[in-house]
C-alpha positions as CSV (number, residue, x, y, z in Angstrom):
1,M,0.0,0.0,0.0
2,S,1.5,3.3,-1.0
3,Y,0.5,6.8,0.0
4,S,1.0,10.0,-1.8
5,V,1.1,13.6,-0.7
6,L,-1.3,15.9,-2.6
7,P,0.1,19.2,-3.6
8,R,-1.3,22.2,-1.7
9,T,-3.9,24.0,-3.7
10,G,-4.2,27.1,-1.5
11,P,-2.2,29.0,1.1
12,A,-0.7,27.3,4.1
13,P,-3.2,27.1,7.0
14,A,-3.2,30.0,9.5
15,L,-1.8,29.1,12.9
16,R,-4.2,30.9,15.2
17,G,-4.4,28.8,18.4
18,R,-5.0,30.7,21.6
19,I,-3.8,30.3,25.2
20,G,-6.9,29.6,27.3
21,T,-8.7,27.7,24.5
22,G,-6.9,24.5,24.0
23,F,-3.6,25.6,25.5
24,S,-3.5,26.0,29.3
25,P,-2.0,29.2,30.7
26,V,0.9,27.5,32.5
27,P,4.2,29.3,33.2
28,H,7.3,27.8,31.5
29,R,5.2,26.0,28.9
30,Y,5.7,28.5,26.0
31,H,8.6,29.7,23.9
32,L,8.7,32.6,21.6
33,Y,10.6,32.9,18.4
34,L,11.3,36.6,17.5
35,S,13.4,38.5,15.0
36,A,15.7,41.4,15.6
37,G,14.5,44.5,13.9
38,C,11.0,43.2,13.4
39,P,8.5,45.7,14.9
40,R,6.0,43.0,15.9
41,S,8.7,41.0,17.6
42,E,9.8,44.1,19.4
43,Q,6.2,44.6,20.6
44,V,6.1,41.1,21.9
45,M,9.4,41.4,23.7
46,G,8.3,44.6,25.3
47,A,5.1,42.9,26.5
48,L,7.2,40.2,28.1
49,T,9.0,42.8,30.1
50,L,6.0,44.9,31.0
51,L,4.1,41.9,32.2
52,G,7.0,40.6,34.2
53,I,7.0,37.2,32.5
54,E,10.4,37.2,30.7
55,D,11.6,34.5,33.2
56,S,8.6,32.2,32.6
57,V,8.3,32.5,28.8
58,G,11.5,31.5,26.9
59,A,12.5,33.6,23.8
60,T,14.9,33.0,21.0
61,V,15.8,36.0,18.8
62,L,16.6,34.7,15.3
63,G,19.4,36.3,13.3
64,A,19.5,36.9,9.5
65,D,21.2,33.6,8.8
66,T,18.4,31.1,8.2
67,E,20.9,28.3,9.0
68,G,21.6,29.9,12.3
69,P,20.5,29.0,15.8
70,G,16.8,28.5,16.4
71,Y,15.7,28.1,12.8
72,A,15.8,24.2,12.9
73,E,13.7,24.2,16.1
74,L,11.2,26.6,14.6
75,R,10.9,24.6,11.4
76,L,10.2,21.5,13.5
77,A,7.5,23.4,15.5
78,Y,5.8,24.5,12.3
79,E,5.9,20.9,10.9
80,A,4.4,19.6,14.1
81,A,1.6,22.2,13.8
82,G,0.7,21.3,10.2
83,H,1.3,17.9,8.6
84,H,3.8,18.5,5.8
85,F,3.9,22.2,6.5
86,D,5.6,23.9,3.6
87,G,4.8,27.5,4.3
88,D,7.1,30.2,5.3
89,L,8.4,30.5,8.8
90,T,7.1,33.7,10.3
91,V,7.8,35.5,13.5
92,P,6.8,36.2,16.1
93,A,5.8,32.6,16.7
94,L,4.5,31.2,20.0
95,V,5.4,27.6,20.5
96,D,3.9,25.1,23.0
97,T,7.0,23.3,24.4
98,W,4.8,20.4,25.7
99,S,3.5,19.4,22.2
100,G,6.4,21.0,20.3
101,R,4.1,22.8,17.9
102,V,3.4,26.4,17.0
103,V,0.3,27.8,18.8
104,S,0.1,31.1,16.9
105,D,2.1,33.3,14.6
106,H,-0.4,36.1,14.7
107,A,1.1,39.0,16.8
108,P,-2.1,40.6,18.0
109,D,-3.3,37.2,19.4
110,I,0.1,36.5,21.0
111,L,0.1,39.9,22.7
112,D,-3.4,39.3,24.0
113,D,-2.6,35.8,25.2
114,L,0.6,36.7,27.1
115,R,-1.5,38.6,29.7
116,L,-2.9,35.2,30.7
117,L,0.6,34.1,31.7
118,A,1.2,37.2,33.9
119,P,0.7,37.2,37.7
120,P,-2.3,39.2,38.9
121,Q,-1.5,43.0,39.1
122,A,-1.3,42.9,42.9
123,F,1.7,40.5,42.7
124,R,3.7,42.3,40.1
125,T,6.8,44.2,41.1
126,A,6.3,48.0,40.9
127,F,8.9,50.0,38.9
């Protein structure tokens, strides 16, 4: 018995999972892949700091070299999210380290979901 892979007839599926709906808001469960100089990645990195969760959400800043550190791991996470994923790797990308797959690569959703990982306002350190 042989199987064949059909060619994609449309765009790659959007990765729009959300923390709180299918993905539990658990500290140290998620990892972000970001890009230096990318405005959306910079917004996400700023949110990590403002929310005080930079120690509970890992982050990898990818360089310009697509063979550099982090790209292989991000490719694996995209492939785990979509069988035979052949789309472009986009950042920012939020990855669930438990399942090894990309939760979302939609910056507004990522920014909104990060607040679920933050401690309540009363427990945050005042600056």
